[in-house]
C-alpha positions in Angstrom: 7.5 12.2 -20.2 6.5 15.8 -20.1 7.4 17.3 -16.7 5.4 20.3 -15.3 7.0 22.0 -12.3 4.5 22.6 -9.6 6.3 24.8 -7.1 4.9 28.2 -8.0 1.5 27.5 -6.4 -0.3 30.0 -4.1 -1.5 27.2 -1.9 2.1 27.3 -0.6 2.2 30.1 2.0 5.6 31.5 0.9 4.4 31.7 -2.7 1.2 33.4 -1.8 3.2 36.0 0.3 5.6 36.5 -2.6 2.8 37.2 -5.0 1.1 39.6 -2.6 4.4 41.5 -2.0 5.4 41.3 -5.7 8.6 39.7 -4.6 9.9 39.0 -8.1 13.3 37.7 -6.9 11.7 34.9 -4.9 9.4 33.8 -7.7 12.2 33.9 -10.2 14.4 31.8 -7.9 11.7 29.2 -7.7 11.3 29.2 -11.5 15.1 28.9 -12.1 15.4 25.9 -9.7 12.8 24.1 -11.8 14.4 25.1 -15.1 17.7 23.7 -13.9 16.0 20.5 -12.8 14.9 20.0 -16.4 11.2 20.8 -16.5 9.3 21.2 -19.8 6.7 23.6 -18.4 6.4 25.7 -15.2 3.0 25.8 -13.6 1.8 29.1 -12.2 -1.2 29.4 -9.8 -2.6 32.4 -7.9 -6.0 30.9 -7.1 -5.6 31.1 -3.3 -5.6 34.9 -3.6 -9.3 34.7 -4.7 -10.3 38.3 -5.6 -6.7 39.2 -6.4 -6.2 36.1 -8.5 -6.4 37.8 -12.0 -3.8 40.4 -11.3 -1.6 38.0 -9.4 -1.6 35.4 -12.2 -0.8 37.9 -14.9 2.1 39.2 -12.7 3.4 35.6 -12.3 3.4 35.0 -16.0 5.4 38.2 -16.7 7.8 37.6 -13.8 8.6 34.1 -14.6 9.1 34.8 -18.4 11.5 37.5 -17.6 14.1 34.9 -16.7 13.2 31.8 -18.9 11.8 31.0 -22.2 10.2 27.8 -20.8 6.5 27.7 -21.6 4.1 27.9 -18.7 1.1 25.9 -17.5 -1.3 28.6 -16.5 -3.4 27.1 -13.7 -6.9 28.5 -12.8 -10.5 27.6 -12.9 -11.3 31.2 -13.6 -11.5 32.0 -17.3 -11.2 35.8 -16.7 -7.9 35.2 -14.8 -6.7 32.9 -17.6 -7.6 35.5 -20.3 -5.6 38.2 -18.5 -2.6 35.9 -18.1 -2.6 34.8 -21.7 -2.2 38.4 -22.9 1.2 38.4 -21.2 2.4 34.9 -22.1 5.0 34.5 -24.8 4.8 31.3 -26.9 2.4 28.3 -26.6 1.2 27.4 -23.1 -0.9 24.8 -21.4 -4.2 26.0 -19.8 -4.9 24.0 -16.6 -7.9 23.3 -16.6 -11.3 22.8 -18.2 -14.0 20.3 -17.3 -17.2 19.1 -19.0 -19.1 21.6 -16.9 -21.0 23.5 -19.6 -20.3 27.0 -18.3 -16.6 26.4 -17.7 -16.1 24.6 -21.0 -17.8 27.4 -23.0 -15.8 30.1 -21.2 -12.5 28.5 -21.9 -13.0 27.4 -25.4 -12.6 30.8 -27.1 -9.3 31.3 -25.3 -8.0 27.9 -26.5 -8.8 28.8 -30.1 -7.6 32.4 -30.0 -4.2 31.7 -28.3 -3.6 28.1 -29.7 -3.1 26.6 -26.3 -2.8 23.1 -25.1 -5.3 22.2 -22.4 -5.7 20.0 -19.3 -9.2 18.5 -19.1 -10.4 17.1 -15.8 -12.8 14.1 -15.8 -15.7 16.0 -14.1 -18.9 17.6 -15.2 -21.9 19.5 -13.8 -22.7 16.5 -11.5 -19.2 16.6 -9.9 -16.4 14.0 -9.9 -17.6 10.5 -10.8 -16.8 7.7 -8.5 -16.4 5.1 -11.3 -13.9 4.5 -14.0 -16.6 4.2 -16.6 -18.1 7.6 -15.9 -14.8 9.3 -15.9 -13.8 7.7 -19.2 -17.2 8.7 -20.6 -16.7 12.4 -19.6 -13.1 12.3 -21.0 -14.5 11.1 -24.3 -17.1 13.8 -24.4 -14.6 16.5 -23.8 -12.2 15.1 -26.4 -14.8 14.9 -29.0 -16.1 18.4 -28.3 -12.7 19.9 -28.5 -11.8 18.1 -31.7 -15.0 19.3 -33.2 -13.9 22.9 -32.4 -10.6 22.4 -34.1 -8.4 21.6 -31.1 -5.6 19.1 -32.1 -5.7 15.8 -30.3 -2.0 16.2 -29.2 -3.0 19.4 -27.5 -5.4 17.7 -25.2 -4.2 16.3 -21.8 -6.8 14.3 -19.9 -6.5 14.3 -16.1 -8.2 11.4 -14.5 -8.4 13.3 -11.2 -6.3 11.7 -8.5 -7.8 11.7 -5.0 -6.3 10.6 -1.6 -6.2 6.9 -1.1 -6.3 7.6 2.7 -10.0 8.4 2.3 -11.0 5.9 -0.4 -8.8 2.9 -1.1 -9.9 2.4 -4.7 -9.2 5.9 -6.1 -5.7 5.0 -7.1 -6.8 2.0 -9.1 -9.6 4.1 -10.7 -7.1 6.7 -11.8 -4.8 4.1 -13.4 -7.7 2.5 -15.2 -8.9 5.8 -16.6 -5.4 6.5 -18.0 -5.3 3.1 -19.6 -8.7 3.2 -21.1 -8.5 6.8 -22.4 -5.2 5.9 -24.1 -6.7 2.9 -25.8 -9.9 4.6 -27.0 -8.2 7.8 -28.1 -4.7 7.1 -29.5 -2.9 10.4 -29.8 -4.5 12.1 -26.8 -2.2 12.8 -23.9 -2.8 12.0 -20.2 -1.5 14.0 -17.2 -1.9 14.0 -13.4 -0.7 15.7 -10.3 0.7 13.3 -7.8 0.4 15.0 -4.5 -3.2 14.2 -3.7 -2.7 10.4 -3.9 -0.6 10.4 -0.7 -2.5 13.0 1.4 -2.8 11.9 5.0 -0.2 9.2 4.8 3.4 9.1 6.1 6.3 9.0 3.7 4.2 10.7 1.1 7.1 10.8 -1.4 7.3 7.0 -1.4 3.6 6.7 -2.4 3.9 9.4 -5.0 7.0 7.8 -6.7 5.5 4.3 -6.8 2.2 5.6 -8.2 4.0 7.6 -10.8 5.8 4.5 -12.2 2.5 2.5 -12.1 0.8 5.4 -14.1 3.6 5.5 -16.6 3.0 1.8 -17.3 -0.6 2.6 -18.0 0.3 5.3 -20.5 0.8 8.5 -18.5 2.4 11.1 -20.7 2.9 14.1 -18.3 3.2 14.7 -14.6 2.8 17.7 -12.4 5.6 17.3 -9.8 8.2 19.0 -7.8 11.2 18.5 -10.1 13.7 19.5 -7.4 13.2 16.1 -5.9 15.8 14.4 -8.0 14.6 10.9 -7.2 11.4 11.6 -9.1 13.4 12.4 -12.3 15.7 9.4 -11.8 12.8 7.0 -11.5 11.1 8.5 -14.5 14.3 8.1 -16.6 14.6 4.4 -15.5 10.9 3.7 -16.1 11.0 5.1 -19.6 14.0 2.8 -20.3 12.1 -0.2 -19.0 9.0 0.7 -20.9 10.9 0.7 -24.2 10.8 4.4 -24.7 14.6 4.8 -24.5 16.2 2.8 -27.3 19.3 1.0 -26.1 19.2 3.0 -22.8 20.8 6.1 -24.5 18.9 8.6 -22.3 19.5 6.5 -19.2 23.3 6.3 -19.8 23.5 10.1 -20.6 21.6 10.9 -17.4 24.0 8.6 -15.4 27.1 10.3 -16.9 25.6 13.7 -16.1 24.8 12.8 -12.5 21.1 13.0 -13.0 20.2 9.6 -11.6 20.3 10.5 -7.9 18.3 8.0 -5.9 19.6 8.8 -2.4 21.4 5.5 -2.3 25.1 4.8 -2.7 26.0 2.5 -5.5 28.4 -0.3 -4.4 30.6 -1.6 -7.2 31.6 -5.2 -7.0 34.6 -6.4 -9.1 34.1 -9.5 -11.1 35.1 -12.6 -9.2 34.8 -11.0 -5.7 
């Protein structure tokens, strides 16, 4: 499972303030926490700053990469902001995200090719976000085929089914899971990704909903998740799920995680001696 750390997002008030004030120490602290938690990528987003997004995003890239060599997931729907941020990025990143909207797709494509990026592709087009599994899979297929035709490697494509709140529409969770499963079957080698926070919006105990949905999505073939990695239960459940899904031969990774104290679930394990 590829883990993308979501904490450096300008929708969080303290992050937006840190970007505006150019508080490098705060941003770097947030980045370092996620590195220590074991992320594969760090997501950076300055979209809430609107007219200041481009300069804010470029500053985030430079600031985070001063203290880590972890690659970034550069998060924006604005191709100009992405272009500026890519000039500062060291190594291969993920661009988050494109859609099948003609203008957006065409503005991002040259950047993918010039900088050899991986890319998150949302199952939406010029008509919006479809309400059925079939239409989302159709859009995913169109994006995949168009990207492959332009020389983008299948392994560099992450399809996002678009997870919406189940508090407003009970079937959106099932639709998201079905999209993941069908895309993986139709396009072996492509990757799937999702952000979890939307699924539980408006409900109590959101972490519980997020964690259960993540495991269900992994069973359907989810390859990557955008999460807060400082919630250690998430990572513990991911490790256990990968073992149960046959992705951890003989439980080697699970045992290593246990020995290193990385299987924190918030519960105290009670040992019972044999015969008692």
